[in-house]
N, C-alpha and C positions, 0 to 999 in steps of 0.2 A: 553453276558449272565453274570449276576452278580454271584459272588462266592456263595452267599446264595442260588441262584436258582440252581447252579450246584450241590450242596450237595443233593438236592432232585431228581436229575437226575441220581444219582449213583445207578441204579437198581441192585439188586442182580444178575439178568441174565447177565448184562454187566460185573459185577465183576467176576462172575464164568468163563465167556469166557476169560477175560483178564488173570486170574490165569492159566487157562489151556494152553494158548499160552506162557505165561511167563515160565511155568514149562517145556514145551516140546520144546520151541524155534523152533517150526515147525507148520505151520498153518494146514497142512494136518493131522498130528498126533493129534493135539489138536481138530480138527473137529471130527475125529473118536472117540476120548475120550468123546466128548460131544454128540455124535450121531447126528451130524449136517453135512451138506455139507459145503464145504469150502467157497463159496461166502457169505452165511448169516453170518458166523463167521467173515469174513473180514469186513462186513458192521457193525457188532456190535463193533469191535475194533475201526473202523473209527468213529462211533458215540461217543464212550467213549472218544476218543481223542478230538473230537469237544466239548463235554461237559466240559472237563477239560482245553481245550485251549492249549494243548501241545502235542508233539509227545511222545508216550510211547515205540515204537519199531523203531530200524533202520533195514531196511530190503531191500534185493535185491533178485535176483533170486536164490541165493545159501544160503544165511545166514539170520537169524533173531536174533537180539540182543536187549536187554533192553537198553533204554536210562537211564540216571541218574534219571529222573523223574519216569520212569517205574519201576526201581529197588526200589525206595522209595515207590511207590504205592503198590508193591507186598505184603510187610509185612502188610501195612495198610488194604489192601483188604481182606487178610486172617483174620485179626482181626475183621473187620467190619462184615464179613459173620459169623464168630464165635459168635460175640456178638448178631447178629440177631437170630441165632439158639438158643442161651442161653436165649434171651429175650422171644422168642416164647415158649420155654419150661417152663420158670419161670411163665409166664402169665397163661399158661395152668394149672400148678401145683397150683398156687394161686387160680385160679377159681375153682379147685377141692378140695380146702382145704388142699393141700399137701405141701404148702410152705408159706412163709411170717412170720409175727410175731403175736403171740397170747398172749395178755396181760391178765393175770389171777389175779384178786384181791382175797385176802383171809384174813379172821380174824384168830387170833392166834389159836383158838380152832380147826380149820381145820388141823393144822400141827401135831396134836397129833396122829391121826390114818388115817384120810381120804385122805388128800392131797398127802402124799409121794407116796403111791402105784399108785394113779391115774396119777401123773406126770410121774412116771417111765413107766407106760403102754402107755401113750400117746407118749412119746419120742421114745419108741421102735417102735410104729406103724407109727409115722410120724417124722422121723429123720430130714427132711428138714424144719420143722416148728420150729422157734425159740420161746421158751417160755419165756415170761417176767413176773416174779412173783412180785406182788405189795402188800405189807402188808397194810391193811386198817382196821379201825373199821367197824363193821357190819353196823352201821348207815350211813356210808359214801359210802357204796357200790352201792346203787341204783343210786345216783347222778353220781358216777364215770362211771356207765354203760350208763347213759343218755348223758353224755358229751363225750363218747367214749374213756375215759382214759383207760378203761378196756373193754374186750369183754365178760367175764364171771366172776362171783364172788361168793366165798364161804362166807356165813354169818350165824350167829345165828338167827334163825327164830322163829316164822313165821313173815315175813315182808309184804308179799302179796301185793306188789305194782301193781296196775291195769295195768300198761303199760309194765310190765316185766313178763317173765316166771319164775316160781319158782318150782324147783324140790326138794322134801325132800329126802335127802341122808340117814340120820340116825336119830333115836330118842334116845337121851341119858337120862339115869336116873340121878337124882340128888344125890350127896353125900355131906356130911358135912365136910368141912375142918376146923380143929382145931389145935391149937398149941399143941405140944407134952407135954407141961407143963400144959395144961388146964385140969381141973377136968374131963371133958367129954372124954378125950383121953384114959382113962382107960377102957372105954366101948367098946364092940364089934360092937354094932349097936345102932342107936338112933331112937326114935320116935319124932313126931312133938312136943309133950309136953315137951321133954327134951330141946327144943330150947326156951321155954318160959322164957322171962326175960333176954335173952342173948344180948350182944352187937354184932352188925354185921358190917363186912367190905364188902362193895358192890362196884361194878363197876358203874360209872355214867350212868344214863339212856340215855343220848344223845350219849354215846359211843357204848353201846350194848342195844338198846332200847327193843327189843323183849325178850332178856335174862333177863334184869333187871325187866321188867314188869311181866314176868312169875314167877320169884322168889318172887317178892312182892305179886303177886296175890295168890300164894300158901300159903304164910305166913298169909295173911289175911283170906283166906278160912279156914285154920286150926286154926284160932283165936289165933295165936302166938303173944304175946306181946313182942316187941323187940325195940331196939333203934339203930340208925345208928351211929356207932362210927366214920366211915371214908368212903368216896367215893373216888375211884381211877380212873385213866385214862386207866388202863389195868388190865387184870386178873393176869399177872405176878406180878405186884405191889401189887395187892390184896393179893396174897399168901404170899408175903414178910411181909405185915402188920399182917396177921394171924400168921405167925411164930413169929413175935415180940410180940404177945399176946394182940393186940388191940381188937380182937374180933374173931368171927367165921364167916364162909361164906358157902353159898350153891354154889356148882360148879358141872359141868358136869363130869360124871365118867371118861371120857377120860383124864381129867387133872391129874389123878393119875399117868399117865406115866411120869409126870415131876419129881416125887420123890423129891419134894422140901424139903431141910433140915429143920427140925424143924416143919414140918407139918404132921399131920396124917389125913387120909381120912376115914370117917365112913359112912357105908351105912345107909339109912333111912329105918326103918322097914316097914313103911307105905308109902314108896316113890313111889306112882303111877305116879307122874308127870314126863313127859319126855320132854326134850327140843330138838327141831329139828335143825339139821344142814342142810342148804338148799344151792342149787346152783342156782344162778340167771343169766339170760341171756336176751338179747333183744328179742322182739317178732319176729323180722326178723334177726336172727344171721347170721354171715358170715359162709361159708362152714366149715372153721376150727373150729369155735366156736360151730357149730352144732355137729360136730364130737366129740368134747370134751364132750358136754352134753350127747350125746348118749353113749359114752364110760362110763361116770360116772353112767348113768342110768342102763346100762347092768351090771356094777360091783355091784351096789346095789341089783339088781334083783338076781344076782348069790349068 
């Protein structure tokens, strides 16, 4: 028998019988421990020795002792059976969504209020699942889901890709971010007409497509004449340019938590526009991704 064939003949039943005899050094006691009669146990040990091509025990009518090969196998047999049990447990847990790695994509906006409590709640409920958090722009999240780089993703919506499931988590009001040195900073709240003629700092449409389009559409709908002073790759950079006085910007209300030095946030008096933060997942998510989406949906409902 080739060695590779012998590996597949190491049945757990044979290894358990070997361990029992090795621990008891007595076939009768080992048989009782395994709830067997002695002849079948002796046959199993003989088969294992044939599979391995070596003697595992020195035995006579009075004594049973391990050979050097048998002593070596004892530790390995215990390890193999332990690994088999752990493998069965882990496979079962993964199948139930209780283990494995869950890759979560998120846009920066999700970190202000929504993501932290959800991550804490999921970790508390599923401690054996490793969460891998991946920061992405909203526009990149659908493709990251399609290529399986991530399993769920937080994005500024609505994106509504036909092949993905989209759950709206929150709808945020818009506020105006201005430099503390800007003339508008002295106001308590603004109307759309106050934004007429202002220079704007905006995030690039390919970075946050839904958010950028919603802001532009609102400005068009309210017939606000404005010019784009600068487009940025991130909302954090956008706030930095607002603080520097390059222009004003429309941002979601949760961004006020950033408390950016040099920036003041002013509510819009007629700000009926709300921007959704959505959770995207494949149409057939893994059990752990499905549980994450359900947990997020329950949190929103509550």
